[in-house]
N, C-alpha and C positions, 0 to 999 in steps of 0.2 A: 759177326757183322757188327758193326757200331753205329751208335748216332751220336751226333754232338750236342751238348745239352740245349742247346737253343731249338732244336727239332724234337725234342723229347714230347712236349707236349700235343704238338701237332700228331704225331704217332700213335699217341695215345688216345687222343680224340677220334680217330680215323679206325681205331682197332675194332674187330682183326682186319689185318690187311689182308689183301690179294694174295699175297705170296706168306702164306702162314708160318711162322718160327715154331721148331720143336719147342724150343727153349728162351727163356727172355729172362736175363740178368738185370736187377734194379739195385745199382750199387751208389753209394756217397755219403759222404759227411752231414748231409740234411736227411735226418734218418724222419721227420713226420714227413718228407717228401717222398723219400723210399715208400712208406708203408704206402700214403696216398697213391700213387702211380701203382703201386703193387696193386693195390683193390680196385683201381678204376679196371685195371688190365682183367681182372679175374672177372668183376661183373661184366663188361662188355663179351668175355668168352662165354660165359655161362648163360649171360641172358636173364630174363625176369623170371623169378621163382623156380630156381634149378631143383633137381633134386639133390637134396644133402650128402647121399651116397656119390655125387659126381664129384666131390671135393674130400682131398686128402692134405690135411697140414701137417708139416713134419719141421723139426727141427734138425741142426747141423750133426746131432749124434744117432739120427733116425735112419741115415741113410745108406749104412753098409751092408753090405751081402747083397748087394743086387734089389734092395726094396725099392729106390726110386722107380726102377724098371717095373718091378712087379705092381706098384701101386699105379703107374702110369697105364699099365695094360688091363688094370682091373676095370673096367666099364661096366655100369651098374645095369640090370636088366633093363629098366624103363628110363635109359637116356641112352645118347650117341656120341657123349664126348666125357673127357676125366680131365679135372684140375689138379695139378699137385703144386702145390705150395710149400716153398721150403726156405726157414728162416735161418740166415748163417751163412758163413763163406770160408770155412777152414778149409785143411786141405784136401778131408775126405768128401765136401762135398765138391771139389773139383774132380776129385776121382771120379765119386757118382756119376756126376754132369758128363763127364768123357765117356763113361761107360754107355751112358745112355743113351747120347749123341751117336753113338756107333750103330745104333739101331732103334730108333725111336718111334712111340707109338705115332698111329696116323690121326687117332682120335684123341689124343691128349695134348696138354700143353701143362710144361714144366713152368713155373717162376721160380724164380730166386730172390730173394731181399737179403741183403748185406750194407755194412758200412762203407768206409772209404778203402778203396782198393788200389793198391801201387799199380802202375803199367806192367809191371814184371810179376803180379801176383798170378798163380796159377789158374784159376776161375777166371779171371778178367781175360787172360791170355787167350783161353781155348774157347769161352764165348766170341771174341773179337774176332777171330780167325776161322772160324767155323760158319758154313753159308748157311746151315739149318738154325743157326742162334741170335739172339739179337742182345747187345749191351747198351742197358739206359742209364748214363750217369744225371746223379742228381746232385747239384751242388746248392748250398745256401744262395740264395737271391741279395742282391744288393737293392739300395733304395730305388735307384732307377729301373731294373727287373720287376720288383714288389709293385712297383706306380702302374706299370703297365698291363702285369698280370690282374692287380686289381680292375683294371681300366674295362680289361678284356672280360672278365668275367662279368662285372655288373652290364657291359654293354649287352652280353649272350642273355640277361636277365629282363632287358628291357629298360636300364637305368642310366642315367647320367650321374657325374659326379661334379661339384665345383674343384675348380683348382684348391682351394683354401680346405676343403673338405678331404680331399685326395691326400693334401701334404700332411694333413694333421692324423690321417689314417694309418699312411705309409709308418709315420714316426712310431704310432703304436703296436703295429704289426710285429709279430716276431719274425725274422728269418727263416723258420722254419715252415716249409709250403703247406704241410699238412695242418698245422694250427691257422696259418692265413687263411686257408681256403674255408676253413669253419667258422672262422670270424667273419667273412665275407658274408655267407650263408645266415648268420645272424643278424647282419647289417639287412639281408635282403629282406627275412623274415619279418624284421621290425616294422620296413618300408610297406610291408605287403607285397607277396610274389604277384607278378603279371597274372590278371587273369582272375584275381581276387576283388572283392567286393570295392576294395578302397585305392585300387589302382586307378591312376590316370596320368595324362601327360603331366599334370601339375606335381604328383607323387613320385613320380619317375625321376625328379632331380632329387639327389641328396646332397645335402645341405653341411655345415659344420654341426648345426645343431642335432644333426641326424647322428652324426659320427660320435659326439658326447655321449648322447644318450645310449646308443647301442653299443661302443665299444669301448665305455669307461667303466671297465670291470677292473676285477683287483689284480690280473696281470698289470695292467696299464698303471695304476695306481701303485702298486710295488715299485714300477720300473721310475715312476717320479719318485716314490718315495727312496729309493735307493739313489739316485742323483743328487737329490736335496741333501740327504744326508752325508755324501761324500762332500759334496760341497759348503757343507756346515760343519764337518769336522767331526760330526757324530759316528766314531767308530763302530760301537757297540748296535747302534740303529743300523747302519750300513750293514755290519756282518748278518743282522736278521733279516734285511731285504734281500742280500743275496741268497738266503739259504731258502726264504720264500721262491725267488724268482727260479731256482733250479726245480725246487719242488714242485713250480706251476709249469715246466718244461723249456722254461728260457733257458738259450746257453748264455754264457758270462761272455763271449765273445760279441754275441747284441747286446748286452750290457755297456761292455768297453766302446762301441761304438756311440751307444746313447749318451754316455758320459763325455766322450771327447766332442760331440755335436753340441753340447751343451755348456763346455770348456769354451768353446770355439766364440760361442754366441756371447759368453760371459767376458771373455776377452775384446770383445767388439764394445760393450757396452760399457767396459772399463774404461777404454780408450776414448769414448766419446765424454763421459764425466771428467776424465784428464783434461781434455780439450775444452770442457767450459759447459758441456750441454746438460740442460737438468736431467733428474734421475729419471722424469715420466717419459723422456725421448729415449733414455738409454734402454729403459724396460720394454718399448716398442720393437724393440730387435728381435725380440725371441718370436719365433715361428715355430709351432702355432701359436698364436697367443697364449699367454699365460693366465693360467685361470686365479682368479680374483684371490683364492686361498694359498697361492703359491707367491704373489708377490710379496709380501712381507718377508717371506723366505728367502727369496732372490736377491728383495733389497739388503738382507744381514750377507749373503754371500757376496755381494760387491763391496761391501765394507770390510769383510775378511782376507779377500784377494788381489793382491796386485798385480799389474800385467807381468812382472817378470816371472811372478810365482804362478800365475797361470800359465806363462810360457814353458816353465819347467815340467807342468802337469801334461800340459801338450806333448811335450819332446817325449816322454813317459808312454802316452798312448798312442801317439803314432808309432815309434818303435814297437810297442805290442800288437799292433793291428799287423804293422807290416810283417813281423814273426809269425803272426797266424796266417796270413795269406801264404807266408813260403812254406808253412807246414801243412795247409791245406792243400797246394798245388803237389806235394811230397805223398797226399793222401793220408795225413795225420792231423790232429787238433791240437790246439795249443791247450792245454791242460786247464782244466777247469781252477784248481787249486792257484793255478799261476797266476790267471786273470784275477781271481779275486785277490789274491795278495797285492796285485798292481791298485785295485781300487780301493783296499784299505790302505795303503802307503800313501796314497794323494789324500785319504781323508785326514791321517795324519797331520799330513803337512799344512790343514788349513788352520789350523790352533796355533801354527808356528809363527 
């Protein structure tokens, strides 16, 4: 069986379902989201404080020779269920899953976490066609989905968020759902969880200042640093920012989107200035509002980039995002090296 991506969170929130699957496959390009969903399913199945022997973690090279079935059948003496988590989705995992589903253990759950799978992939075809298995796709969220996910999670914790604060938070969050969930938890901890001494109807409203204070971390600063380095033509600085972003778990496809949004507003601001508007009015076009430390940098960018140059950069960025979406639909990703080269190419164009 299979679910659409829009129904995955509801399925996980209500886990375990009345009709318990023998095997759950969590797959997709959003690796943080895959891990997050897998962990939530495992925790819901095992319950609070499980016996460590109730869980077995395997990788894709461990499942040969019937081991998957053996692990699932090995119910510990002081437990009534068993969880087997497999990371990887190669051909031997598909074969092992097929053998297991032919005679699954009634007291076990097998969870498989893997990356993007084409519709023709053996493992995905097997799980989607089997009545005792469930396939859960996990794709990177767009800005609208991120906003809704954030609003829903905050409301579940008893918080409301201002529109400006939500816009700023979404701009700073990675499209990786796992990272996003941890960042929202950090925001809740900053405000004080419901039931804590400092919680009240007044503190339940999250403002732009709260987002700046709680989420203004190095990943955000690095993304801003990348944007400014690219727009100012500082190629070496852009290269360093790219390395820091990837080391911190951000995808360069996320960076492409952030740079594209910045250049769209830069295009608008340049048009206002060319039409005779004062620079202060042009700078007010940026959302979220520019931090005072960034304003001089953006002023320099407005001097470096003409509307025609920005349009060429936007054309390149739009094409790269279209290519990335097409590759994602086909179950692959735009190579990080290609995304990095596009950003560095734009950085070199700034000084021409």
